[in-house]
N, C-alpha and C positions, 0 to 999 in steps of 0.2 A: 676300570680295574676289574679283572675277572678272576675270582677264586674258584678253584675246582678241587673237590674232594675226590681222590682217586680210589680205586678198589683197594681194600686192605690186603696186606701181604704177610708173608711168613718169615722173611729173612731181612733183618735190618742191614746186614753187611751187603746183601745183594743190591739194595736200593742205594747204599752209599757208593758202591762201585760204579753205578750208573751216574750218580750226581757228580762224582769227582772224575769220571772218565771223559773220553773224547766226545761223547754224544752220539746218538744213533741217527737222528734226523737233522740236527743242527749242531754246529760246533760249540763245545763248551769252552769258554774262555775264562781263565783264571778262577777256577772253582775255589770257594772259600766260605767260611762261616761268617754270618753277619749277626747272629744272635743264638743263644742257647738257653736252656732252662735255668742255669745258674751263672751264665756269663763266663764260665771257666772251662768249658769243654775243649779238649784238644782239637786243633784245626789242621788236618793233614794237608790242606792246601797251602798254608802259609808257614807252618811249623815243620821244619825238616825232620824233627825227631818224633813227630806224631804220626800215627798210622791209622788206617781205616778200621782195623780190628780193635784198636784202643777205643776209638769213638763208638764203635758198635757195642763193645762190652759195657761202656759207661751208660749208654742209653738203655741197654737191656738189663741192667743190674736189678731193677725191681722184680723181674721175672724169677730171679734166683731166690727171692725172699718169700715166695709162696710155693705151695705144693704144685707139682707138675699137673695134677688133675684139675687145678683151678686156673691154669694158664690158658688164655684164649688161643684158639687154633690159629687165628691170624691176628697178630698183635701189632703190626706195623701200620700206623696211620700216616697218610701222605696227602699233602695239600700243596698245590701250586698256585701262585698268585702272579698274574701277568697284567701289565699296563698296556694301554693302547700305543700304537706306533708313533702317534703325534704327541704323546706325553713327554714331559721333560725327563731326563735321566736322573733318578734319585740316587742319593749317596748311600753308602753302606749303613750309616747311622740311621737314615730314614727307613731303609728297608728293615733294619733290625727292630725299630719301633713298630713298624707295620706287622712284623711277625709276632711280636709280643702282644699286640692288640688282637691279632687274629686267634692265637691259641687261647687267650682269655675269653674271647667271645664264643668260641666253639665248644668250650668246656674241657679242653685239653689241660690247660693250666690257668684256672680262674684267678682273678686278682685277689690277693689276700689269702690264698689257700697255699699253705706251705707244703702240702702233701700232693700237689698236682703231678701230672705225668712229666716224664723227662722228654725233652724235644730239642731239636737243632734246626736252624734255618741256613740253607746253602744257596749262595748266589753264584751262577756261572754264566750270566748274560746281563746285559744292561737293563732289560725290560721285565725280568721276572725272578722270583725266588721259589725255592721248594722248602717246605717244612715237613720233617718226619718226626714221629713221636711213637713212644712205646705205650700201648694201651693197658698199662697197669700202673696205678698210682703208687706213690711212696708208702702209703698205708696199706697196700695190698688190694684195695678195691678197684673196681672198674670206673672209668670216667663217665660222666653223664653226657653222652653224645647225641641225645635225641635232637633231631632237626639241626645237626651241625652244618649241613649245606645251607639251609635257610639262614642260620645265624651268620655264616660267613658272608653271605650276600648282603645282609643288612649292615654288617660292619664295613664291607667294601664301599657301600654308598656313603657312609659317614666319612671314611678315609678319603674318598674322591673329593669331597667338599673341602676337607681340612688341608689337603696337599695340593689343591688346585689342579686336579687331574680331570680327564674327560669323564663326564658324569653319565652313567648308564641309567636307563629306566628300571625301576624295581619290577621284578617278575611276580607272577601270581600262580605259577605252576600249571599254566595252561599251554605253554609253548611246546613245540615239538622238541624231542630229544636232540641235543646237539651231537654232531658227529664226534667220535673220539679222535684224539690226536693221531692214533694209528690210521684211522680212516682218512683223515685229512692228508697225511703224508703219503699214503698209498695213492690217493687221487692225484697228488702233485707229481709223484713218480711216473704215473701213467698219463700225465698231461691232460687230465680231465678238469673241467671248470668246477664241477661239483662232485661230491663223494657219492658212492653208490646209494647210500641211505637217502641222500637228498634227491638224486635222480629218481629213485623209486617213489619217493613221496610226491614228486611232481607228476609222474606218470599215473600213479594211483588216483591222484586228485583229478587228472584229466579223464580217467576212466569212469569215475563216479559222477562227473558233471552231467546232470540231467538224466542219469540212468533211471529207468522206470522199475527195475526189478533186480533182485540178487543175481539171477541168471544172466541178465544183460550186463551187469557189472563184471561178472567173471568172464564173459565172452569178450568184453572190451579189454580186460587185462591180457587175455591170450592174444588178441589182435594187436596189442601194443608190443608184442614180442617178449613179454615177461615170462619167466618160469613161475608156475603157479602150483601151490599145493593147498588142498583143502583139508582141514582138520575135522574129522567126523566122529560122532558118538556111535556107540554100538547100535543104536536105533537107526543109524543112517543119517540123522540130522547133522547139518553142517554147523560146527561150533566156531570156526575161525578160518583164517587163511594166512599163508605166508607167500612172499614173492621174492624173486632174485633176478638180477641182471644176467643175461647170458655173457659168459666170459669173466664174471666176477667170482674168483675162486679163493678159497682159503689155502693154507699151507699143504693141506692134503688133497688139493686139486678138486675139491668139492664146491658146488655153488654155495654162496653165502645168502641164506634166506633171512628175511625180516618179516615179522608179523606186522599187521596193520597198526596195532597199538604202539609198536616200536618206531613207526614212522611218524605218527602224530596221534594225539588223543582222540581226534574225531574220525580216524580212519580204521578203528577197530570194527569188526563186523557188526556187533550190536549197535554201535553208533551209526554206522552206515545204514543199517536197516531202518533206523528212525526216519530217514529221508524217504523211504518207500511207503510210509504209512499214508501218504497223499501222493500217489503216483501221478506224473504228467498224463494228460489225456492222450488217447490214441490219435485223435484228429489234431494235427499240429496247429499252433497259432499262425504259422506262416501260411498254411493253406487257407485258414479263415481270413487272414489279412488279404491274401491274393484274391479271394472271392469278393471281398468288400470294396477294395480300393478301386477308385475310378481310373479309367485309362487302361493301357496295355499291361499285361502281366509282367512282373519283373522276375529276375532270377530267384531261386529259392534262397540263395545266400543273402541277397538284398532284402527279401521279405523277412527272413529270420532276424536280420539286424534292425529292421523297422519294429518288429514285434518286441525285440529285446529292449529297444529304446523306450517303448511305451511301458514295459514291465519295470524297467529301471526307474522311470519317472514315478510310477505308482509306489515303488519301494521308497523313494526319497520322501514322499509324503508321509508314509508310515514312520520312517525314521524321525521325521520332524515332529510327528504328532501322536504316534502310537504308544502302546505300553511296552515295557522292556522285553518281555518274552517274544512278542511279535517282531520287535526291532532286531533282536539277536538273530531271529530266523531270516529276516530280510538280508542282514549283513552276511550271514553264512551262505545264503543262496547267491548273493552278489559275487562271492568268491567263485562259485560254480560258473557263473556267466563269464567272469574274467578268464577262468581256465579254458572254457569252451571257445571264447573269442581268440585267445592266444593260439589255440590249436588250429584254428580254421582261417586265420587272416593271412594276407599276402606278406611276402618276405620283408618288405620295407617297413612294415609296422610290427611284425611278429616279435622281434627282439625286445622292444620296449613293452609290448603287451605281456610277454612272458615274464619280464621283470616285475611288471605291475602285479600280475597274478601271484608271483612268488612272494612279493612283499605283503600283499593283502591277505595271504594265507594266515599270517599271524594275527591280523585284525579280525578274522572270522571266528575266533574262539575267545571266550571269557567265562567267568564263573556264572554269568547269567545264562541260563539254559534256554536254547532256542525252542520256541513252541512251533513245532512242525505243523504245516497246514496253511500258515500264513505266507509261506514261501512258494506256493504252488505256481504263481505266474512266472517268477524268476527261474524256477527249476524247469518249467516248460520252455522258457526262452533259451536256457542252456541246452536243453535237449534239441530244440529246433536248430540251434547253431551247429551242433555236432552233426545232426542228420542232414543238414543242407550242404555240407561239404565245404571245401575251400572256396574262399572268395577271391576274385581278381582284384588287382589294385586300382583299376580304372573303372569308369562308367558308374552305373548305379551301385555296383558292389563296393567300389572304393568310397563313394560319397556316403552311403549308408554306414560304412565302417566309421567314417569321421563323425557321423551323426550319433552313433551309439557310444563311441569313445567320449564324445562331449558330455553325454548324459551320465556315463559311468564315472566321469571325473567328479560331477556333483554328488553322486552317490558316495564316493570315497570321502569327500570332504564332509558330507553329513555324518558318515560313520565316524570319522575322526573327531568331530565335535561331540557326538554322543559318548564316545569312549572317554574323551577328556572330562566331560561332566561327571562321569562315574569313576574318575581317577584310575582309568585303565591306561597307564602311561605307555606301556609297550605297544598295546593295540592302537592307541592314538598315533604314536610315532609311525607305526607300520602303515596305517591308512594314509597318512600324509606322504610317506615315501611312495606308496602306490600312486597317489595323485600326481606326484612329480613325473613318474614314468608315463602316466596317461597323458599328461600335458605334452611330453615329448612325442608320444605316439600320435597324438592329435595333429601336431605340426606336420608330421610325415603324411598322415592320411588326408588331411584337409587341403594340402597344397594345391593339388590339381583341381578338385571340384570348386574350391573357393576362388582359385584363379580364374576359372571359366566363368563363374557367376560375376566376379568383379568386372571382367571384360564385357560381359553382357550389360551390366549396369552402366558402364561408361559409354556404351553404344546407344543407350536410350537418349532420345531427344532431350534437350535441356529443359524444355517445358515439362516433360514427364518427370524428370529428376526433381524439379522444383515442387511438383505436385506431391511426390512421395515424401519429400523433406517436410512439407507442410503437414502431412499425416503424422510423421514422427513427432513434430512439435506439438501436435494436438493430443496424441495418444500418451506420450511419455515426455512431458515438458522438462522434467528434472534430469532426464538422460539425453535429451536431444542434442545439445551442443557437443557432448562427448562423442555420441554416435556419428554425427555428421563430419567429424574430423578424423575418424578412425579409418584405416585402410580398408576395412570390411564394409564400409558404408555402401559402396556401389553394389556389393553382393546382396545387401539387404534391400536396396532399391530394386534390383532384379527380382527378388523374392516377392516384394510387395506388388510388382507388376504382374507376376504369375498368379498371386492370390486374387488380384482384381479380375484378371481374365477368367479365373475359375469361379467367379461369382461371389467372392467373400467380401465382407465389409472390412476394409483394411484397418481402420483405426481401432475398431473393436477387437479384431484379431490380435493386433499388435499390443494393445493394452493388456489383454489377457495373458499373452505370452510373456510380457515383462513382469506381470504380477505373480506368475506361478511360483517363483522362488527368487531368493536374493541373487544379485549379479555382482556382488563385491569381489568374489573370488575368481571372476572371469578375467582372463587376459584381454579379451576382446568382447565387449558387450554386443556389438553388431554380429559377430560370428555366432554367439549363443542364440541370439534372436532369429538368425537365419534358420538354424536347425529346428528351433521350436516352431517357427511358423511353417516350415515345409512339412514337418511331421503333423502338426495340428490341422493343416489344410489339405493333407494328402497330396502334396505336390511331389513331383519327382525330386529325388535328392540330387541328381546330376543336373548339370546345366543344359538347357535346350537352346539351340540357335535362334536368333531373332529373325523372323521372316521378313521378307520384303527387301528391296534394293537398298543397300547401305544401312540396313538395320533400322529403317525409318518407321516400320510398323510397330504395333504394340507387342510386348513380350508375350510369348505363349509358353505354357507349361508343356511337359511331355504328354499330358493327358489330352487325347484327341476326342474322347467320348464326352458327350454332354453330362454335366453334373446334375444328378437328380436332387430334388428337395430333401429326400431322406438322407442322401449322402452329405449334402451341405449341412444339414442339421447335426448329423453325427460328428462332422469335422469341427463344428463350432463348439460342440459339447466337450471336446477333449481338452 
């Protein structure tokens, strides 16, 4: 149940004409009263002798009892209450009781107060009603409407439980502003999936992901094709910004601009500047990784994904063990990584990644303020992803995409658990929704590289497969039987063969990989262990062919260069 307090109006009769009319965006069917302040108000919808003017005069009567100077400039209060599409259809009597509960809760007509405001509730559809009221009480005073929107939401949560309706999570005023009904209908007419406000929010979040400075942020907005205006002080200092979509015009054919704060609370310029207090470094993590990794250099996109995987893993440890301010910073920066990944990934994963980033945006804000500085590694990872450019869907690019998605899935689960512990219901639900989209993205991304690794594993001689199975039973005896029957077991066997060739002690490496974090939320334990091992051992994420006739020889990694002791030590330390 969603109650919405609309802007106050000047003309009761004007609102009545709309409520009893044909409807502007959706057809109004059988408009009629379901309740009123005294239960006796005339109903122009059902009584052929009643008129809209009679109802308007009745509701506005308290205005005539006070001096004109004391009358509010906008005296019409308007609240709509809408149920979810899957909810049962309520009767008129049930909607009437809901209306009475809502006007009492918001302060329009409190229970036991005989001098409350006059009001009426009109139903013209199965799933919602409208309540209109005159904002002068019978005794000539104004009603107490402080926090009427918050009161209506609290009452709606109670009504959902009592009437068996879909239960929504309570809000905490950190959500982005919802598009208005006019914005939604405009988007529908233009056959757009999202409203201009929502499109702008997505593009602005993409522009700020990993940005190192205010100038870079503004340059990215311009590069994204947005219309940009800066608000400057007389001194020349920039105070804020507004953006508009090309082609989105108002009735006067002028672009419709939105300020950052109207898009989301954390997109105002002061809040964005907080991210720049600890700018990403000039030397990217991808270049550092490329210089350290054994074997041939991989593409910048693949290196950026490897670096993002490591940063996400470090963030998961902070979310599990850190203090709240640092955790909030990691979650917020995790949203930047998702935005950057969605922007740069191949088409077959981009849709689900975009939806994951869209959902996680709600999880990135709460009343616990992020302590910037703790998010440096993740912001650097987001910057590297953007600067590395688009990734291909195959080869090392595709495999490392699956690797980072796998780790980001665990980050979103950790974020959901943290929010749940703090009773952040909307944020926890949003993080779980993001995890569902990441799971779907992983299936698309991992299909080719995992398939190749499984084929390699099945080509291993039986004696080698048995040797690797013995390592699994030694390292993770509690998981061994589950792993050995999973479809991903052969991919894990190929990975253990690569690790052995690279000079790693397999059992120790596997034990550390399994112990790094819980595996209960994983759909496939062997898949998760494959990516953890390949990242920890600096193995190529993509599958390499097995040398030798018929694949009889030992599996080789993509690394053709010898592994130094320093490199081996670093890999084991991860």
